[in-house]
OpenMM code with the backbone's topology and positions (N, CA, C; nanometers):
from openmm import Vec3, app, unit

residues = "MET ILE VAL GLY THR THR GLU ALA ALA HIS ILE LEU LYS ILE SER THR ALA ARG LEU ARG VAL LEU LEU SER ALA GLY ARG VAL GLU GLY ALA TYR LYS THR GLY LYS MET TRP LEU ILE PRO LEU PHE LYS GLY LYS PRO ILE ILE GLU ARG GLY THR ARG GLY PRO ALA PRO ARG TRP ARG ASN PRO ARG THR PRO ALA THR THR ILE ILE HIS VAL ASN SER HIS ARG ILE ARG GLN ASN GLN LYS GLN GLN GLN GLN LEU PRO VAL ILE THR VAL LYS THR ARG ASN THR ASN THR TYR GLY HIS ILE VAL GLU ILE PRO GLY GLY CYS ARG VAL VAL TYR CYS PRO ASP LYS PRO LEU PRO CYS GLY ALA ARG VAL TRP ILE GLU THR PHE TYR ASP VAL ASN VAL ILE GLY GLN SER LYS SER LEU ASP LEU PRO THR LEU LEU ASP GLY TYR".split()
positions = [
    Vec3(8.1499, 12.0863, 23.9801),
    Vec3(8.1536, 12.0569, 24.1369),
    Vec3(8.0660, 11.9221, 24.1555),
    Vec3(8.0848, 11.8500, 24.2463),
    Vec3(8.0178, 11.7188, 24.2872),
    Vec3(7.9803, 11.7332, 24.4340),
    Vec3(7.8619, 11.7145, 24.4528),
    Vec3(7.8135, 11.7109, 24.6087),
    Vec3(7.7509, 11.5697, 24.6447),
    Vec3(7.7254, 11.5755, 24.7740),
    Vec3(7.6348, 11.4374, 24.8186),
    Vec3(7.4980, 11.4862, 24.8505),
    Vec3(7.4206, 11.3672, 24.8876),
    Vec3(7.2839, 11.3775, 24.8762),
    Vec3(7.2168, 11.4936, 24.9875),
    Vec3(7.2985, 11.5079, 25.0877),
    Vec3(7.2409, 11.6121, 25.2022),
    Vec3(7.2715, 11.7494, 25.1460),
    Vec3(7.3870, 11.7804, 25.0837),
    Vec3(7.4038, 11.9111, 25.0316),
    Vec3(7.3236, 11.9545, 24.9167),
    Vec3(7.2890, 11.8450, 24.8226),
    Vec3(7.2101, 11.8592, 24.7040),
    Vec3(7.0584, 11.8802, 24.7376),
    Vec3(7.0273, 11.8258, 24.8547),
    Vec3(6.8862, 11.8342, 24.9040),
    Vec3(6.8634, 11.9891, 24.9527),
    Vec3(6.9651, 12.0284, 25.0274),
    Vec3(6.9713, 12.1590, 25.0941),
    Vec3(6.9644, 12.2631, 24.9670),
    Vec3(7.0417, 12.2492, 24.8685),
    Vec3(7.0531, 12.3477, 24.7523),
    Vec3(6.9048, 12.3395, 24.6949),
    Vec3(6.8515, 12.2294, 24.6714),
    Vec3(6.7246, 12.2172, 24.6118),
    Vec3(6.5905, 12.2526, 24.6984),
    Vec3(6.6184, 12.2648, 24.8273),
    Vec3(6.5248, 12.2980, 24.9320),
    Vec3(6.4201, 12.1849, 24.9278),
    Vec3(6.4651, 12.0565, 24.9183),
    Vec3(6.3775, 11.9395, 24.9355),
    Vec3(6.4284, 11.8547, 25.0420),
    Vec3(6.3617, 11.7595, 25.0855),
    Vec3(6.4052, 11.6687, 25.1864),
    Vec3(6.5309, 11.5627, 25.1280),
    Vec3(6.6134, 11.4969, 25.2146),
    Vec3(6.6915, 11.3937, 25.1472),
    Vec3(6.6197, 11.2727, 25.1160),
    Vec3(6.5079, 11.2386, 25.1621),
    Vec3(6.4244, 11.1245, 25.1278),
    Vec3(6.3739, 11.1435, 24.9829),
    Vec3(6.3362, 11.2841, 24.9659),
    Vec3(6.2736, 11.2894, 24.8326),
    Vec3(6.3816, 11.2999, 24.7377),
    Vec3(6.4983, 11.3579, 24.7667),
    Vec3(6.6166, 11.3316, 24.6648),
    Vec3(6.6450, 11.2043, 24.6359),
    Vec3(6.6544, 11.1148, 24.7343),
    Vec3(6.6868, 10.9724, 24.7061),
    Vec3(6.5881, 10.9057, 24.6249),
    Vec3(6.4442, 10.9508, 24.6388),
    Vec3(6.3472, 10.8892, 24.5294),
    Vec3(6.3774, 10.9294, 24.4066),
    Vec3(6.4212, 11.0532, 24.3767),
    Vec3(6.4500, 11.1049, 24.2539),
    Vec3(6.5830, 11.0424, 24.1988),
    Vec3(6.6691, 11.0175, 24.2853),
    Vec3(6.7909, 10.9495, 24.2368),
    Vec3(6.7633, 10.8093, 24.1976),
    Vec3(6.6816, 10.7357, 24.2708),
    Vec3(6.6527, 10.5973, 24.2359),
    Vec3(6.5717, 10.5792, 24.1089),
    Vec3(6.4785, 10.6960, 24.0856),
    Vec3(6.4095, 10.7066, 23.9577),
    Vec3(6.4852, 10.7431, 23.8507),
    Vec3(6.6003, 10.7821, 23.8605),
    Vec3(6.6942, 10.8153, 23.7553),
    Vec3(6.6747, 10.9547, 23.7041),
    Vec3(6.6142, 11.0456, 23.7764),
    Vec3(6.5795, 11.1776, 23.7383),
    Vec3(6.6735, 11.2845, 23.7695),
    Vec3(6.7788, 11.2500, 23.8371),
    Vec3(6.8801, 11.3552, 23.8574),
    Vec3(6.9916, 11.3408, 23.7483),
    Vec3(7.0133, 11.4364, 23.6711),
    Vec3(7.1046, 11.4214, 23.5494),
    Vec3(7.2458, 11.4129, 23.6080),
    Vec3(7.3178, 11.3125, 23.5479),
    Vec3(7.4674, 11.2869, 23.5835),
    Vec3(7.4949, 11.2306, 23.7204),
    Vec3(7.3844, 11.2038, 23.7960),
    Vec3(7.4249, 11.1451, 23.9304),
    Vec3(7.4762, 11.0064, 23.9131),
    Vec3(7.5480, 10.9616, 23.9979),
    Vec3(7.6020, 10.8156, 23.9948),
    Vec3(7.6242, 10.7726, 24.1301),
    Vec3(7.6473, 10.6448, 24.1476),
    Vec3(7.6623, 10.5900, 24.2868),
    Vec3(7.7830, 10.5291, 24.3027),
    Vec3(7.8583, 10.5573, 24.3969),
    Vec3(7.9899, 10.4847, 24.4418),
    Vec3(7.9849, 10.4248, 24.5692),
    Vec3(7.9658, 10.2805, 24.5617),
    Vec3(7.9468, 10.2254, 24.7109),
    Vec3(7.7942, 10.2426, 24.7592),
    Vec3(7.8066, 10.3203, 24.8746),
    Vec3(7.6638, 10.3536, 24.9199),
    Vec3(7.6238, 10.4988, 24.9054),
    Vec3(7.7196, 10.5704, 24.8486),
    Vec3(7.7008, 10.7059, 24.8432),
    Vec3(7.6710, 10.7567, 24.6945),
    Vec3(7.5801, 10.8626, 24.6919),
    Vec3(7.5511, 10.9178, 24.5565),
    Vec3(7.6215, 11.0669, 24.5509),
    Vec3(7.6845, 11.0476, 24.4105),
    Vec3(7.7489, 11.1701, 24.3928),
    Vec3(7.6682, 11.2465, 24.2635),
    Vec3(7.6464, 11.3812, 24.3070),
    Vec3(7.5537, 11.4611, 24.2024),
    Vec3(7.6456, 11.5875, 24.1656),
    Vec3(7.6479, 11.5977, 24.0295),
    Vec3(7.7136, 11.7094, 23.9791),
    Vec3(7.6305, 11.8256, 23.9727),
    Vec3(7.6828, 11.9356, 23.9998),
    Vec3(7.6184, 12.0644, 23.9803),
    Vec3(7.6400, 12.1427, 23.8476),
    Vec3(7.5171, 12.1845, 23.8036),
    Vec3(7.5321, 12.2681, 23.6813),
    Vec3(7.4895, 12.4096, 23.7150),
    Vec3(7.5618, 12.5078, 23.7099),
    Vec3(7.5409, 12.6496, 23.7301),
    Vec3(7.4826, 12.6630, 23.8762),
    Vec3(7.5607, 12.5796, 23.9666),
    Vec3(7.5187, 12.5918, 24.1184),
    Vec3(7.4112, 12.4991, 24.1616),
    Vec3(7.3409, 12.4161, 24.0606),
    Vec3(7.2278, 12.3287, 24.1164),
    Vec3(7.2245, 12.1999, 24.0366),
    Vec3(7.1783, 12.0971, 24.0976),
    Vec3(7.1657, 11.9721, 24.0263),
    Vec3(7.0510, 11.9806, 23.9284),
    Vec3(7.0401, 11.9164, 23.8091),
    Vec3(6.9431, 11.9339, 23.7146),
    Vec3(6.8586, 11.7942, 23.7354),
    Vec3(6.7263, 11.8371, 23.7665),
    Vec3(6.6164, 11.7304, 23.7878),
    Vec3(6.5244, 11.7277, 23.6573),
    Vec3(6.5182, 11.6178, 23.6090),
    Vec3(6.4270, 11.5943, 23.4832),
    Vec3(6.2752, 11.5942, 23.5229),
    Vec3(6.2066, 11.6451, 23.4435),
    Vec3(6.0550, 11.6416, 23.4613),
    Vec3(5.9990, 11.5073, 23.4503),
    Vec3(5.9152, 11.4586, 23.5648),
    Vec3(5.8581, 11.3460, 23.5681),
    Vec3(5.7272, 11.3353, 23.5040),
    Vec3(5.6709, 11.2322, 23.5134),
    Vec3(5.5119, 11.2060, 23.4784),
    Vec3(5.4462, 11.2207, 23.6099),
    Vec3(5.3072, 11.2409, 23.5965),
    Vec3(5.2312, 11.2626, 23.7156),
    Vec3(5.1660, 11.1277, 23.7463),
    Vec3(5.2061, 11.0121, 23.7326),
    Vec3(5.1492, 10.8915, 23.7502),
    Vec3(5.0618, 10.8288, 23.6387),
    Vec3(5.0132, 10.7265, 23.6696),
    Vec3(4.9442, 10.6520, 23.5607),
    Vec3(4.8027, 10.7386, 23.5307),
    Vec3(4.7549, 10.7173, 23.3886),
    Vec3(4.6554, 10.7990, 23.3626),
    Vec3(4.5188, 10.7228, 23.4356),
    Vec3(4.4355, 10.8229, 23.4868),
    Vec3(4.3214, 10.7751, 23.5412),
    Vec3(4.2184, 10.6793, 23.4805),
    Vec3(4.1448, 10.6031, 23.5504),
    Vec3(4.0658, 10.5034, 23.4716),
    Vec3(3.9424, 10.5761, 23.4031),
    Vec3(3.9182, 10.6963, 23.4445),
    Vec3(3.8032, 10.7577, 23.3855),
    Vec3(3.8402, 10.8027, 23.2457),
    Vec3(3.9616, 10.7935, 23.2056),
    Vec3(3.9977, 10.8484, 23.0726),
    Vec3(3.9445, 10.7285, 22.9666),
    Vec3(3.9515, 10.6092, 23.0244),
    Vec3(3.9147, 10.4964, 22.9342),
    Vec3(3.7682, 10.4758, 22.9403),
    Vec3(3.6874, 10.5322, 22.8546),
    Vec3(3.5641, 10.4979, 22.8454),
    Vec3(3.5049, 10.3600, 22.8370),
    Vec3(3.4003, 10.3018, 22.8988),
    Vec3(3.3698, 10.1829, 22.8728),
    Vec3(3.2837, 10.1727, 22.7490),
    Vec3(3.3095, 10.0560, 22.6899),
    Vec3(3.2318, 10.0406, 22.5556),
    Vec3(3.0784, 10.0280, 22.5751),
    Vec3(3.0031, 10.0857, 22.5152),
    Vec3(2.8511, 10.0645, 22.5473),
    Vec3(2.8113, 9.9231, 22.5206),
    Vec3(2.7030, 9.8945, 22.5735),
    Vec3(2.6647, 9.7459, 22.5620),
    Vec3(2.5980, 9.7401, 22.4266),
    Vec3(2.6354, 9.6426, 22.3650),
    Vec3(2.5679, 9.5998, 22.2243),
    Vec3(2.4251, 9.5451, 22.2419),
    Vec3(2.3462, 9.6006, 22.1652),
    Vec3(2.2109, 9.5368, 22.1525),
    Vec3(2.2059, 9.4363, 22.0495),
    Vec3(2.1511, 9.3222, 22.0709),
    Vec3(2.1554, 9.2223, 21.9677),
    Vec3(2.0074, 9.1805, 21.9461),
    Vec3(1.9659, 9.1905, 21.8047),
    Vec3(1.8352, 9.1695, 21.7717),
    Vec3(1.8435, 9.0244, 21.6786),
    Vec3(1.7594, 8.9231, 21.7065),
    Vec3(1.7493, 8.8201, 21.6289),
    Vec3(1.6058, 8.7578, 21.6049),
    Vec3(1.5950, 8.6812, 21.5210),
    Vec3(1.4665, 8.6149, 21.4966),
    Vec3(1.4643, 8.4794, 21.5679),
    Vec3(1.3745, 8.4468, 21.6441),
    Vec3(1.3817, 8.3188, 21.7238),
    Vec3(1.2984, 8.2186, 21.6370),
    Vec3(1.3713, 8.1197, 21.5577),
    Vec3(1.3169, 8.0348, 21.4985),
    Vec3(1.2326, 7.9229, 21.5684),
    Vec3(1.2632, 7.9019, 21.6854),
    Vec3(1.1824, 7.7988, 21.7680),
    Vec3(1.0583, 7.8608, 21.8003),
    Vec3(1.0405, 8.0001, 21.8110),
    Vec3(0.9040, 8.0477, 21.8263),
    Vec3(0.8197, 8.0548, 21.7089),
    Vec3(0.8918, 8.0480, 21.5868),
    Vec3(0.8152, 8.0621, 21.4485),
    Vec3(0.7574, 7.9118, 21.4273),
    Vec3(0.8370, 7.8175, 21.4707),
    Vec3(0.7880, 7.6870, 21.4611),
    Vec3(0.6833, 7.6493, 21.5572),
    Vec3(0.6916, 7.7041, 21.6754),
    Vec3(0.5896, 7.6838, 21.7833),
    Vec3(0.4586, 7.7601, 21.7326),
    Vec3(0.4604, 7.8825, 21.6763),
    Vec3(0.3408, 7.9514, 21.6375),
    Vec3(0.2797, 7.8711, 21.5138),
    Vec3(0.3401, 7.8070, 21.4142),
    Vec3(0.2912, 7.7327, 21.3114),
    Vec3(0.2311, 7.6037, 21.3682),
    Vec3(0.2825, 7.5328, 21.4666),
    Vec3(0.2294, 7.4086, 21.5293),
    Vec3(0.1112, 7.4396, 21.5997),
    Vec3(0.1134, 7.5465, 21.6731),
    Vec3(-0.0085, 7.5779, 21.7609),
    Vec3(-0.0914, 7.6890, 21.7218),
    Vec3(-0.0800, 7.7254, 21.5982),
    Vec3(-0.1742, 7.8416, 21.5455),
    Vec3(-0.1792, 7.9640, 21.6396),
    Vec3(-0.0628, 8.0011, 21.6985),
    Vec3(-0.0558, 8.1276, 21.7810),
    Vec3(0.0293, 8.2265, 21.7087),
    Vec3(0.0313, 8.3399, 21.7725),
    Vec3(0.1085, 8.4551, 21.7200),
    Vec3(0.1910, 8.5211, 21.8266),
    Vec3(0.2746, 8.4398, 21.8746),
    Vec3(0.3649, 8.4823, 21.9810),
    Vec3(0.4782, 8.5782, 21.9184),
    Vec3(0.5288, 8.6652, 21.9814),
    Vec3(0.6376, 8.7578, 21.9323),
    Vec3(0.7632, 8.6854, 21.9076),
    Vec3(0.8186, 8.6943, 21.7845),
    Vec3(0.9445, 8.6161, 21.7597),
    Vec3(1.0657, 8.6825, 21.7300),
    Vec3(1.0644, 8.8265, 21.7498),
    Vec3(1.1924, 8.8939, 21.7570),
    Vec3(1.2419, 8.9098, 21.8853),
    Vec3(1.3637, 8.8715, 21.9093),
    Vec3(1.4376, 8.8949, 22.0341),
    Vec3(1.5224, 8.9943, 22.0420),
    Vec3(1.5264, 9.0765, 22.1431),
    Vec3(1.6063, 9.2014, 22.1496),
    Vec3(1.6866, 9.1681, 22.2938),
    Vec3(1.8072, 9.1558, 22.2836),
    Vec3(1.9079, 9.1078, 22.3867),
    Vec3(1.9923, 9.2294, 22.4297),
    Vec3(1.9769, 9.2729, 22.5479),
    Vec3(2.0614, 9.3827, 22.5962),
    Vec3(2.1082, 9.3530, 22.7490),
    Vec3(2.2419, 9.3558, 22.7537),
    Vec3(2.3086, 9.2931, 22.8810),
    Vec3(2.2328, 9.1558, 22.9361),
    Vec3(2.1520, 9.1712, 23.0348),
    Vec3(2.0963, 9.0495, 23.0913),
    Vec3(1.9380, 9.0274, 23.0630),
    Vec3(1.8890, 9.1173, 22.9741),
    Vec3(1.7450, 9.1136, 22.9486),
    Vec3(1.7267, 9.0714, 22.7996),
    Vec3(1.6058, 9.0019, 22.7784),
    Vec3(1.5432, 8.9489, 22.6551),
    Vec3(1.4186, 9.0206, 22.6546),
    Vec3(1.3878, 9.0827, 22.5391),
    Vec3(1.2546, 9.1419, 22.5308),
    Vec3(1.2100, 9.0794, 22.3900),
    Vec3(1.0803, 9.0263, 22.3882),
    Vec3(1.0307, 8.9780, 22.2557),
    Vec3(0.9266, 9.0795, 22.2128),
    Vec3(0.9239, 9.0821, 22.0720),
    Vec3(0.8251, 9.1807, 22.0039),
    Vec3(0.7975, 9.1449, 21.8648),
    Vec3(0.6965, 9.1950, 21.8084),
    Vec3(0.6596, 9.1542, 21.6701),
    Vec3(0.7262, 9.2746, 21.5856),
    Vec3(0.7493, 9.3965, 21.6201),
    Vec3(0.8266, 9.4923, 21.5461),
    Vec3(0.9325, 9.5541, 21.6410),
    Vec3(1.0428, 9.5839, 21.5636),
    Vec3(1.1620, 9.6493, 21.6202),
    Vec3(1.2035, 9.7826, 21.5413),
    Vec3(1.2125, 9.8952, 21.5926),
    Vec3(1.2636, 10.0038, 21.5427),
    Vec3(1.4002, 10.0448, 21.5933),
    Vec3(1.4871, 10.0469, 21.5028),
    Vec3(1.6393, 10.0864, 21.5207),
    Vec3(1.6531, 10.2176, 21.4823),
    Vec3(1.6681, 10.3278, 21.5631),
    Vec3(1.6804, 10.4672, 21.5105),
    Vec3(1.8243, 10.4987, 21.4614),
    Vec3(1.9302, 10.4312, 21.4956),
    Vec3(2.0588, 10.4789, 21.4695),
    Vec3(2.1116, 10.3634, 21.3643),
    Vec3(2.2533, 10.3631, 21.3421),
    Vec3(2.3202, 10.2683, 21.2786),
    Vec3(2.3080, 10.1120, 21.3441),
    Vec3(2.3244, 10.0312, 21.2448),
    Vec3(2.3302, 9.8970, 21.2915),
    Vec3(2.4148, 9.8094, 21.1992),
    Vec3(2.4259, 9.6839, 21.2285),
    Vec3(2.4987, 9.5940, 21.1282),
    Vec3(2.4402, 9.4569, 21.1416),
    Vec3(2.4287, 9.3815, 21.0367),
    Vec3(2.3761, 9.2409, 21.0354),
    Vec3(2.4908, 9.1550, 21.0143),
    Vec3(2.5110, 9.0590, 21.1176),
    Vec3(2.6097, 8.9786, 21.1503),
    Vec3(2.5601, 8.8281, 21.1088),
    Vec3(2.6485, 8.7629, 21.0297),
    Vec3(2.6258, 8.6109, 20.9887),
    Vec3(2.7503, 8.5498, 21.0407),
    Vec3(2.7420, 8.4665, 21.1371),
    Vec3(2.8603, 8.3848, 21.1884),
    Vec3(2.8148, 8.2436, 21.2277),
    Vec3(2.8340, 8.1581, 21.1192),
    Vec3(2.7903, 8.0246, 21.1284),
    Vec3(2.8896, 7.9349, 21.2244),
    Vec3(3.0101, 7.9844, 21.2319),
    Vec3(3.0965, 7.9056, 21.3141),
    Vec3(3.0997, 7.9419, 21.4536),
    Vec3(3.0645, 8.0574, 21.4981),
    Vec3(3.0403, 8.0819, 21.6421),
    Vec3(2.8998, 8.1644, 21.6621),
    Vec3(2.8045, 8.0780, 21.6876),
    Vec3(2.6745, 8.1192, 21.7111),
    Vec3(2.6680, 8.1880, 21.8439),
    Vec3(2.5545, 8.2603, 21.8625),
    Vec3(2.5523, 8.3052, 22.0064),
    Vec3(2.5034, 8.2125, 22.0893),
    Vec3(2.5122, 8.2337, 22.2324),
    Vec3(2.4804, 8.1187, 22.3236),
    Vec3(2.3177, 8.0757, 22.3158),
    Vec3(2.2385, 8.1495, 22.2434),
    Vec3(2.1135, 8.0990, 22.2260),
    Vec3(2.0992, 8.0317, 22.0981),
    Vec3(2.2133, 8.0145, 22.0157),
    Vec3(2.2063, 7.9307, 21.8977),
    Vec3(2.1929, 8.0120, 21.7622),
    Vec3(2.1800, 8.1598, 21.7737),
    Vec3(2.1517, 8.2252, 21.6763),
    Vec3(2.2716, 8.2504, 21.5822),
    Vec3(2.2586, 8.2222, 21.4414),
    Vec3(2.3722, 8.2418, 21.3614),
    Vec3(2.3771, 8.3731, 21.2847),
    Vec3(2.2577, 8.4270, 21.2688),
    Vec3(2.2318, 8.5542, 21.2076),
    Vec3(2.1761, 8.6576, 21.3085),
    Vec3(2.2349, 8.7766, 21.3230),
    Vec3(2.1553, 8.8731, 21.4161),
    Vec3(2.2076, 9.0115, 21.3779),
    Vec3(2.1364, 9.1079, 21.4333),
    Vec3(2.1612, 9.2426, 21.4125),
    Vec3(2.2233, 9.2933, 21.5432),
    Vec3(2.3406, 9.3978, 21.5290),
    Vec3(2.3909, 9.4565, 21.6469),
    Vec3(2.3807, 9.6099, 21.6302),
    Vec3(2.3467, 9.6758, 21.7438),
    Vec3(2.3330, 9.8129, 21.7417),
    Vec3(2.3826, 9.8720, 21.8778),
    Vec3(2.4409, 9.9822, 21.8829),
    Vec3(2.4676, 10.0539, 22.0024),
    Vec3(2.3608, 10.1416, 22.0533),
    Vec3(2.2729, 10.1538, 21.9746),
    Vec3(2.1588, 10.2600, 22.0069),
    Vec3(2.0448, 10.1849, 22.0751),
    Vec3(1.9590, 10.2615, 22.1510),
    Vec3(1.8359, 10.2002, 22.2208),
    Vec3(1.7363, 10.1644, 22.1003),
    Vec3(1.6772, 10.0670, 22.1247),
    Vec3(1.5783, 10.0212, 22.0089),
    Vec3(1.4358, 10.0302, 22.0735),
    Vec3(1.3356, 10.0448, 21.9981),
    Vec3(1.2057, 10.0550, 22.0385),
    Vec3(1.1266, 9.9334, 21.9968),
    Vec3(1.0827, 9.8601, 22.0996),
    Vec3(1.0223, 9.7291, 22.0574),
    Vec3(0.8605, 9.7447, 22.0778),
    Vec3(0.7977, 9.6953, 21.9601),
    Vec3(0.6532, 9.7219, 21.9561),
    Vec3(0.5694, 9.5942, 21.9502),
    Vec3(0.4751, 9.5768, 22.0185),
    Vec3(0.3800, 9.4575, 22.0359),
    Vec3(0.4483, 9.3481, 22.1166),
    Vec3(0.4733, 9.3801, 22.2456),
    Vec3(0.5320, 9.2769, 22.3475),
    Vec3(0.4419, 9.1760, 22.4071),
    Vec3(0.3174, 9.1906, 22.3786),
    Vec3(0.2249, 9.0912, 22.4489),
    Vec3(0.2373, 8.9462, 22.3837),
    Vec3(0.1946, 8.8544, 22.4545),
    Vec3(0.2058, 8.7151, 22.3989),
    Vec3(0.1294, 8.6808, 22.2873),
    Vec3(0.0182, 8.7503, 22.2575),
    Vec3(-0.0913, 8.7325, 22.1453),
    Vec3(-0.1446, 8.8606, 22.0962),
    Vec3(-0.0959, 8.9041, 21.9942),
    Vec3(-0.1620, 9.0196, 21.9295),
    Vec3(-0.2100, 9.0033, 21.7738),
    Vec3(-0.2998, 9.0843, 21.7397),
    Vec3(-0.3458, 9.0848, 21.6097),
    Vec3(-0.2451, 9.1634, 21.5217),
    Vec3(-0.1589, 9.0850, 21.4522),
    Vec3(-0.0569, 9.1453, 21.3594),
    Vec3(-0.1026, 9.2466, 21.2556),
    Vec3(-0.2182, 9.2395, 21.1975),
    Vec3(-0.2702, 9.3322, 21.0962),
    Vec3(-0.2866, 9.4611, 21.1683),
    Vec3(-0.3431, 9.4687, 21.2908),
    Vec3(-0.3787, 9.5838, 21.3575),
    Vec3(-0.2377, 9.6476, 21.3807),
    Vec3(-0.1361, 9.5706, 21.4301),
    Vec3(-0.0073, 9.6393, 21.4606),
    Vec3(0.0574, 9.6855, 21.3262),
    Vec3(0.0481, 9.6382, 21.2138),
    Vec3(0.1047, 9.6837, 21.0886),
    Vec3(0.0339, 9.7941, 21.0292),
    Vec3(-0.0741, 9.8439, 21.0788),
    Vec3(-0.1607, 9.9377, 21.0109),
    Vec3(-0.0684, 10.0709, 21.0157),
    Vec3(0.0051, 10.0961, 21.1156),
    Vec3(0.0868, 10.2090, 21.1371),
    Vec3(0.2137, 10.2065, 21.0288),
    Vec3(0.2453, 10.1049, 20.9778),
    Vec3(0.3493, 10.0886, 20.8753),
    Vec3(0.3235, 10.0688, 20.7501),
] * unit.nanometer
topology = app.Topology()
chain = topology.addChain("A")
for resn in residues:
    res = topology.addResidue(resn, chain)
    for name in ("N", "CA", "C"):
        topology.addAtom(name, app.Element.getBySymbol(name[0]), res)
């Protein structure tokens, strides 16, 4: 048996507007349009509606990638230390928008050393260490006694 939208909506106990949305989405099995009218076949007295999806997956399901911490040795500072007989920290730890300088850096988790001569970092570094873990920077002052720092190591 074939019925129109008004009768099919009454059988399904939904509004005709909702039925038209289901028809335009192609979720009513066997329904077809002739002119301006939808013809809906009945199976065991009711139209068959296919199960739909519940919309797009929410954005919270896609976790953000953690910020990569990049550690590199600043060769400019090494040259400056040699010229001016200073002991400025030369190890740079870059995380998002901050640069932290130190004499010693502890990396508690996994890391990788990257050598990329073709695509250096914006600061010019061609070799650096990347990690997703928080790092501990030791000796951040401008001028320190290195032998005292290294006593614990």
